N, C-alpha and C positions, 0 to 999 in steps of 0.2 A: 890201706885196703888191709882187707884181710885176706888171710892164708885160705890155698884154693878148698881143703877141707871143708873150714867153718864157711868161704866164698860159696860152695855148693850148695851147704843148707840156705843159706841165704838167702839164694835165690831159688830153692824150692822155696821156700817160707815165702820170700813178696810176690810170688807169680803163682800161688794155691796151687789145688790140684785141678788135671789136663781141664777136668770135666765141667769148671764152672768154665771153662773162659770163654769169651764169645767167637762167633765164625768171625774168619779175617778178612779187613773191607777192601773195596773195590780194589782190586791190583791193578797197575795201566800200562799201557804196551809200551815195547820196546824202543820206540821212535825217538821217544823227548824223557827230561827228567818231570816233564809235566804235563801230564796227561789228560786221556778220555774224549767222550762226547757231547759231541754240542747240548746247547740251550731250546726253548719254543719259541717260536713264532710266537707267541707277547711277548718273551723276554726280548727278543731279535725286533721289536716294532719298539719298546720301551730305551734297548740302548741305542738304535738311530736316534729317536731326539734327544739323549742327551748328550750325546756326540755332536749333533746340531746345538745344543744349548753351547758344551759346553767349547765346541769350534770357537761358535758365532762371539763368546766371551771371550777366550785369544786373541783371536783376531780385531778387537775390538783394540783391546790390551796393547797389540804390536802396534797399529795404528797409532796410539798415541805415546807410547814409551818408545818402540823402536825393538833392536831382538833384543830375547830374551837369554838369559844361559839357560841347558837343556836339568840344571838342580832349577828354575826357579818353573823351566815347565813342567819338570817330572813334579813340582810339586801339588800346581794347578791341578795339572789333571789326577791327581791317585788321594789328593785330600783337601779341595776344593771342598769346601760347608755343602754348601748347596751342587753343585754336581760331579764330584770327583768318586773315580771308584772306588776307595778304599770305603768311602763316604755311605755310599747309597750301591754299592752290588759285594766288594769282599768276594770274589765269585773261586772261593774256595771249594771244592769234593767233585765229587761225578755229574752235577749240574751245572757248573760252576768254569772258571778260565783251566784250572790246576790243580791238581794232586798233590798233597806234603807224604811224607814219611811214617807219620801218626797215622795219615787215612790208609795206608796202604795196606799196614798190620799193628796188632792192638801189644804187638809182642816189642816193639820201638820204642813205644813209651813208657815200656813195664824195667826195660833194662835203664832206661833215662833212670828212672826214680831210684833203678838199683845204685845207680851212679851219686848219687846225692846222699841216698843214705850210705851205702860206705865211706864216703869225704865227712861225711856228720859221725861217724865209728872211729873213723883215723884222725880226728881233728879231737878228739877225747868224748864226744858226747856231749856237747853243749847244752844244754839243758832249756833250751829254744830257738829256731831259727825262723826264718821266712824264703818261703820259696815266692821269688820276684817274675814275672815271664815276661819278658817283652813278646804286644804283636801276641799274643796265641790264639789265634784264627778262631776256629768255632770251639777251641776247648778241651778240644780234642786228648790231645799232650797233658794239658794236663790233667784228665779222666782219669787216663792209664797212669798215671805219679800215685795222685790220689788213691787210686786201687791199692796199690805197691804198696801204699804209706799203712793204708785199712788192713793189710796182709801183718804188714811187720804190728802194730797196734800193742805188742806185748814190747817188740822193744824199742819203741820209742814213745810209749804210757811215761814217761815223765817228762818228755818236753814236749815244751808248749812248737807246736808245727802251725805256720799260721799261711795263706794264700794271697798274694798281691799281683794282681792284673794289669799291666798297663795297657792300652785301648784305646785308640780315638777314634776309633767307627764303632757310631752307635748298632748301626746293624747287627756289627758280630757280638757286641757285649750281649745285645739280646740272647743271640743265638751264644753265647755261652756261658750268660748265666742259665736260662733254661738246660740245659747240657747239663752243668755244674753244681746245682742249687734245686730245679728244677719249677727254675721261677720265680722262686722267692726269695725276692731281696728287693729291698730297701735304696730307693731309684735317691734321694733329698738326705743321707744320714747327718749324726749332726760333725762327725766326724767332713767336715768340708773340703780337704785333703783329696776323700776319695770321693767320686760323685756316684758310687753306689754301693751297697753291701748286702750279701747273703751267707749260706752258712749252703758247706755241702753236708751230703747226704749220713757222712760217717763224723757227721757236727767240728770240723773245721769252719774255722772262718776266713770268709774270702771277700777280696775289696777290690773297686775297680777305679784307675788313675787314667788323667792323660800326659800324663808326663812323669820320667824315674825320676826325679829333683820329688816329684810330691809323697812316696815311698818315704815311711815312719823309715830312719837310723835304727842298726840294728845287726847281728848275726845274717846272714843272706845266703842266699845263692840264688843266681839269677840263671835266667834260663832265655837264649835268645835263637829259637830257631829260623832259619827263614825269617831274618825279622834284618839284617844288615843289609842285604840286595835291593831291598824296595824302599830305600832311602836316596834320598835326593843325589847324583852326583853331577859333576864336573865334569867337561871334556877336550884335550889337549890336545893339539897337533902341534909338529914342530915344520918350520920352514927355513924358507932361506932368508927370512929377515926373523927370527928366532921364534920364540913358542906363542900361537896362538891360541884363546877358545873359541871352541868347537860354540856354535851359538844357535837357537831357532829366528826363521822373521818369516816372511809373508810371502812367497813363488811369486813374485813381477808378472811370469806367464799362466800363473791359476790361481785370479786372489783368494778363492775359498780353498787352499793348500797349503801346509807347510813344508817350509827348506831348510836343509842343516849348514850353516854361511864362517865362516869365520872373522875375527875379529876382525876388524884394519889396524889395529897396535893392540900393543900388554895390556890384559885387565887386571885391577884387582884380586882376581883371584890366581892371575898368571903370578902375579910375580910371590902371592904367597902361599901357595900348594904344589908352587914343582921347584923339586931340590934341588940342586945346583951334579953331581953324583947321577942324575938321572941320564939313561941308557935308548929307551926306549921313542919311539921316534910319534906314539899316540898313546894319549896319559888320562883312567879315568879315576876319578880322586872324591871318596865322601866326603867331606868334612864334621857332618853331623855323625856318621862314623866313627870319628875319630872323637868328637866331642862328649857323648856319651860311653866311650871303652873311659876314657878319662875321669869323668863322673862314678865306673866300674869301679875302675883302676885305685879307686881317693875311698871309696866304701869302704872296698876288700881291703887296702891296707889299712883304713881306719877303724871297720867294726869286726873281721875276721870272713870267712864265708870262700866263698870260689866263680865265676862265670864259666859259663859251656855256651861257649857259641858254635851253631852245625847250620853251614850253609853251600852251597855252589862258592866258589873262587879259587885264588890261589896265589902265588908266597913274591907277589912281583914280579911277575913272567907278564901277565898276556896284556890286552894292549884293546882290542874295541871289541867289549860285549854286552852293550849298550842293548835290550830289546825287549818286547813283547808279546806275551803271551793271551791271546784267547779264543774260547769255546778249544784250551787242548793245544792249540798249533801255534807257530808262530802266529806275529801277525807285526804289521810295520808300525812303531813308535810316532810317527806324526800324524798317523791314518787315525780318525772316532777317538779321538782322546777322549779319556774318561769314560770307556767301556775296555778300556784291558787295560790288563793287569804290568806295568814298568819294573825292567826289574836290572838288575847289574852283576855282575862277576864281584864277589867279596875280594879285596886283595890285602889279606891276612898277616904280608910283610907294615903294609899301614897302622894297621892295628896294635902288631905289638910296638911299632916305634908310637906309638900318641900313651900308649900304655905311661911312656918318659921314665919308666923303673919303677916305677911303683908296686907292679907288680912283677911273679915270675908267669911263664905263660908255658903251655906247654903244645903241641901242636903245630901249624893244621899237617893231622893225619887222612885218612882217605878214609866213609864211613865202613868200608867194607872194612877194615883191623878196628877199626873203635870198638862197631857190634861184635865181631868174631871175639876180642878182647875181652868183652862184659860176656862170653858168650853164648851167643845166639844162638852157638851150632847145638848145646849144650842143650836149649830148652828148647828146638825142633826137635828135637830125640825125641825128648819126654811127648811134644803133642803125638806127631806122630807116630808112638806106638798105642795112644789114649785115643788115637783119632780110630769111629765105625765105618768110614762111612768116604768113596772113595773120593768123592769131590773137598772133601774137607780136607783131603790131603791135598788134593790136585792144587788147589788156594792157597792151603798153607805151603809148598813148593813156591809156587809162583810169587806167590807176595816175597818168599827169602829171596826167592832171584832177583826181582823186581829190586831189593835193597842190597842185595850185597854182589850182583855183577859188576863185574866192572867197566862193563858197557852200556851198562842201565845203571843205578845213582849209584853203584855202588864206591868208586869213581868219581863221580861225579862233584861228590853231598864230602867235606870235609868240617871235624873238628878241631875246634880251638879250645883251648883253657885261659882261666887265671886265676893266678892263687896266690897266695899271700906268698912274702920268699922264704920264713921258718915255716913250710908243709915242704919245701925240697929240702929246705939245706942237711947236710952230714952231721950230722951231730957227731962224727968219730973226729973231726978236724976241729970241729970248734967248739963251740958250745959245750960239750958234753965228751968229754976223754975219757971218762972212763965207762961210759956205752958200749954194748955193742952188739946192739942192735940195731941196726937203720929203719932211719921210717921206712914206713906201709908206703908201697908205688901208688902211685894214683893209676884208678883202673882206668879203661878203657885204652890210654896212651903205653900203655906197657905191655911191649909186645910178647913178653914171658910168663903172665899171669896163668894161665893155661897149659904154660906146656911141664 
C-alpha cells in the first residue's frame, strides 16, 4: 500500500470529480441484509409454474432414490439447467429477491477497485494482471471497478489488464454483457475455454467462463462477492448415536411437500467433513467452497496476485444459517424450490484451513472496518461537499448508513483475503536484513491506514 498522502491522491484520481458520478443506487431497508420490494403478477405466476416443475422433478427423484443431501437439494434448486433459480431467474436488484452492496452505492465498487490497484502497486506493478470475478451478478461491481481503472489509465498505461468472469447463468451473463460491453459480444469465440468474449467501452477485453479452471493461468486478482454463500452445503446434527447428516425427503403426511430428516447412520460426508475437534452440535460444511479456495490458493502460490472474498459469514462459530430469500423477505428453504435464493453463512475458518498453507490469509474483518480503512469517509465527504440538492445528499447518507451501520450490512458482511506469503513477510527478519523499510501494509486490513 502507498503512504497516506499518496493514497489520498490515488483515491482522488481513481474516483474522479464528484460531478461525474452517478446517483447512488437504490438503498435497502434496515430489516435484512438482502432487501426491497416484490415482483409483478406475471413474474409471480411464472415463479409458481417453475416451482411446480421443480418440485415435481424433486419428488420424482426422491421417490426413485430416497432422501438427498442438503447440498444436492441446493444444487438442483439453484443451478438445475431447466428450472434452477440462477439459471432461470437470478433475482438481483429492486425487482428481484435481494440487493447487494454494489447495487446500493457505486462507492463500494470504487473502493474495491482501489484495493486491487493498491496491491498491484505494492507488488511492483507487474506488466499484466487478470481481474477474475466469481459469480459477477449483474456486472455492477466489475463495471464500477472498470471505471476506477479508466480513471487511473495513465498509471495502468503500461499494464495489460483483462477481465475474466466466471458465470453459470445464461440470463445473468447476458445482463453482464449488456452492462459491460453494450451487448457487443462474440458468443462462440475461437478460444474454446471461454463461452463468450467482448471488449469494454474503455477497450479492456472481457471473457466469460463456466468454471474457474477454464480461466487461463497468470498473475491474477480474484474477486468473490456474495459468491461462496450460495454454494451447496452439507448439514450435520450431533445425536446420542453420533453425527448424522441432515437430508431432504418427502413429507409422508403431505405428499407434495418436503421435510428435513436425519440419516439413520453415518454418511460418507459425515466421515469426511466432521473434524474430530468439532465442539458445535450442528455444523454446515461447504466442500465446494473448499475446492475453489484450494484452486485459488494454488494459482496465487504459482502465479502471484491476490484474492478478495466479501460475504456474510463467521469464523467457525455459527451453527444453523441455511435460509432462503424471495421478494426481499425470508423464505422457507423447502417451499417452492427454484423460485428463491438459497444461502448459508460462509465459514471463514474452513476457507482458511482449506488453503492448506499455500497462501497467507487476512481477516475476516467487518465490512465497516474494511471500507473505513479504504477511505469511504473521505469519499463521502467529497461527494457531500459537491452535492447541490438535498435529495442527493440524503441518498448518499442513506447508502453510506446501509453499508456501514453495524445493525445493517456493516457487521453482517466480512472481508477475507488470500495473498502470497512473501507479500506479508518481514524483510528485516529473513530475506533482506539490511533493509529498513517494511513491506507496504495491505489496504483495508490495516486499521492504521487512515490515522
